[in-house]
N, C-alpha and C positions, 0 to 999 in steps of 0.2 A: 256083205251089202250094206253098205253105209250111205246118208245124203252128204255130200258135199259138203264140209264145214266156210268154204269161200261163198256159198252160194244162200248162208244162212244171214237172213236182215238182221242188224245188232245194233248195237249203239255203245261207243267205244266212252267211259266216263272218269278213267283214271289214265291220264298221259299227260306227263308233264312236257313243258314248252321244249326246252335244249334237250330233254331225253328221248323226245320222237326224233333227233334229226338221224340220218343215216350215216354209218360208220364211212362210207364210202364220203358221203358229203364232208363229213369231220374230217377225213385224212385230206382231201382237196381243196379247201376251204383254209385249212392251216398251212401248207403248203404256200397258197395266194397269200394269207396277209401275215407270214413269216412269224407263224406260229407253232413253237416247239412243244411238240408231244411226247409226252412219255409212253417210254414201250407199252405200258396197261393200256394204251390207246392206240398200239398201231400194230407189231407183231403178236403183242400175248392177249390183244384184244378176242372176248370179252373178257374184261380183267378179273381177278379174284379178288372177292370183294368178301369181307363182314363187318358189320355195324354194332356186334355185341359188347364190344365197349367204346369208348370215347374216342381209342385211337383209330380203328376202323371206321366208325363213321367219320372223322376227319378224312381219311384217303380218299373214301367216298366224293367228301363233298368238295374235295380239292381237284380230286376226275373229273368232278361235275362242272366247276369253276373253269378249268381251262378248257374244258369244252364250249362253254359260255364265250367264251374270250374270242371265238375266231366270229362271231356272230358281230362285223365291225361295222355294215353297209346295211342302207335300207332293204337294197336287193336279196343280202341273206337271210331276212327274215319272211320277204317272200317265198324264198326258195324253200326254204324249212317250211312253210306252212302247205306250199302246193305240194310237194314229198310227202309229207303226213298223211296229206290229204288220197293222195295215189295210193297211199300203202292201206289207206283205210278202206278205200273203194276196193281194192284184192281181198281184202278180208273179209268181205262184204259187210260192213261198216255202213251206215248210210247216217249215223249222227255222231260227230265228232265233240268231242268238248274237253278242250284243251285248256292246260291252267298255267297261267304265267303270271310270274311276280314280277310287276313294271320296273321296282327298284332294281333289279340286276342288271338293268337296260338301260335305264335311266341318263346318268352320265353320256354316254354315247348319241342319244336320240332325242337331246334335247328336254330332258326332262318327264316325268311319270306321264302328265296328261300325254305330251306328242306320243312316249311310247305305246302308249293303249290307243294310240287311234291309228299309229302306224300297224300296231297287229291286227286290229278290227279291219283296215283298209287290206291286208295281206288274205285275212280269213274270207274278206269277199272275192277278193282275187280267186283262191284257191278253191270256192264253192265254183265259181264261175266253170273252171277249167275243168274241174274233176266230176261234178255234181253231188257230192257228198257237202251236208249241210254242217257248220262248222258254229258254235258256241263257244265262249272266252266263260273262262272261269280267270276271277282277278283272287290271286290267292297271297297270301299274307304268309310273312316266317315269323315262328314263334320263336327263332332266338333274337330278334330283333324285340325294342319295344313296343308293347301296347298301342301308345299313341302311333306310332308307323302304321301299324298295322287300322289304327281307326282313321288316317288317310288316305290307306288305299282303298278302305270301304265305302268312303265319303266320293271316290274316285268313280267307284265303279257303279254306285247310287247315279252318278251323273249318265250312266251308259246302260243303265238297265232300260230292256226292251229296245237296247241299239247295238246287241251284239253281245252285251255280257248279259248272263242268264245264272250265274253263281258265283259264291264267293268262298273262298276255301282259308285251310290253315295248314300250314306245310313244315319238314324239318324235323329235327329231332325232340320227339316227345317231352326225353329227358330232361330236355335243357327251358321247357316253358309249358305249363300247364294250361290248361283249354278257358278254365275260370279266367287267368288272365286276359283272355282275349273277347269278353262276353259283350262289351259295350261296341267293338270293332263289328260283331255278326249281331247287332242290335238294328243298328246303321243299316244294313245290308240286308236283314230281313225285310225290314221297313220299307224298303225302296223294291220288296218282292222280287229278291235275289234268293234259289236254293240256297241252305247252309251245308256246307258240304266239308269239313275239317276232317285232317288225319287225326286215326287214333287208332288205339290197339294194332299196332306195331310193334315198335319198343316197348311201349307202355301195356300195363295189363290191362284188365278191364274195366278198373277205375277212369282211366282215360278215354275208354268209348263211352262212359256212363255219363263222364263231365262235359263228353261231346253232345251229350241228349241231355243231360240237365242245365246245362248254364249257358249252349248255343244252340239249343234248338234245332239239332242235325236232322235234315232231311236225308243227309248222307252218310257215312262216314269212311274216308278212304281206309282200304286196308279194314281194320275193324277185328281182325282174325281173333284176338284173344280174347274178345268178347265170349268164345266158347267155355271159359273156365269158369264162368256163370251163367249155369242153365235158367236160371231166374233174368240174367241178362237178355239171353238168346230169346226166351218166348218175351220179353217187352220190345224188343227187335220186332220181330214176327208181327206181335201184334199191332204196333204202332206203324208198320210199315218202311221202317228205315233201311234203305236199301245199302249193301255192305259192297266195297269197292275191292274187291279180293284179287289180287297180283298174285298168281304163285311162282312164277319165274324169279321175280323180286324177293318173296320171302324168303324162299333158298338163299339167293345171292347175297343177301344182307343177314343170314344166319338168322332170321324168325324162325326157320323151321331146317332141319340139318338137310333133310331129303324131301322131295315131294310128296310123297306120301303122307308126310307128316304135317301138310295144312289141309287144316281142319274146313276145306271144302265140301265133302261129301258131310259132316256133320252139319255144318253149319245151314246148309240147302236142304237137309232131311229135319231138322228145326224149325223151317219153315222162316227161316231168314232171308228175304229179297239178297238176293247178290248180283252184281254187276263184275262180271269178267274184266281186269283192266292187265298193261302190259308194263305201267309203271314209264322205267325209263330203257326201253330195247336199245338206246344207246351204249347204256353201260353193263345190261343185262343179256342182250342180245334178243331174246323170242319177242314178236308181236305179238297182235291182238288173237289173228287165228289160230296160232301155237297153244294160246290161252285155254282156247275152248280141245283141240286136239289133249292138251292135256286132261282135261276133265272127262274127255272121252276115253282115253288110253289108260290113265295111272287111278283114276276114281272110277269109271265103269258109268259113266254117263250113258244111257240112250240116248238115241234124236228126241226124244219126246222131252226127255230132260233137259238137254242140249236146248232144244227150243224155249223152254221154260227159261232157263237162263235169259237168252236172249229176249222174250218179252219183260224180265224183271229188269234188265238194263235200259229197255225202251221206256217202259212204266217210270223208272228212276231220276230218266233225262229231261235235262233242260228243254227239251225241243219242241217248237208248236205241235197242237194237238191235231193238224191235218196232218203232220208228218208222222207222228205218232203212230196212228190210224194206218196211214200207209205203210207204213213198219210193220208193225201188228199184224196186219193182212197178209203180208210176204212171209212173215214167219208162219202161217197157218196153212199158205201154200206151199212153201218149202217141207213141212211136216206131211202134206196129202200129196205130194209128189212120191213115186217108186224110187227105194233106195239106189243105188248103184254098186257093182263090183270094186270093191277096193283096191 
């Protein structure tokens, strides 16, 4: 007897823009746009990946870049966000915080500002069609120069309160330390944006600590390696920093060999706020609802604990206060309802 996960109100805080694309959409757009897809993105999908070394990360990034290349027209961006919102609605998510680096699309859509405005307009259209509220995280690339990140932070600042709710930092931690990007995050924080850099995925506990110390992180993308330092987990719990844990992604990229080795239970029991995320379902397969199913079936989370995970995701989000209250009330109603036969 279990309560249906797809009816549990929740927020999705760790989803990359291109990585949110449906596989069927990728194949269709590639054919329409004349983009050749490697076998790993067609018959062998989802691809077998590992980022344990630089070669593995390069392959992951190459596949991601190929997928991004099919997004060539404004209508492609509208479609991607509409379908992402539809998938979120099907998972029970009432708030989607999707992260995008406008630099990756700027050459196609008349520059950084025009690209961000296109994404924001597509988000508003997707909201209207699906009822799922969407916030945008502008995310810098840590493999590029910190001055590029500052330019993105200034851009994000211009749209704070107009759809942009957070500022992030992604890509391979091993190629750019958080402290190098302190200036960009200072700009974003002063604009009232949430600080949500990646850390503690391919890097260790030090990577997470730098996100807290140097970037004033409100959330940390992944953050699972914080478990290597019990004092750091205690600090995260005390400060209420939300960890965006993505179990399927961790296994696909070699952060953990098996799902059981992802330290989800240890972090939760240690008091760390956790928001489950799908990361890049285009490359990894499972989406948000499946991450909750993993918590239930692999880690033994009860319905009460799943409800608390959902609450943590909502509290850690950039959603407006009225929506947070509405979603939190929905979580309470879900838990108060009678379980159903599986």
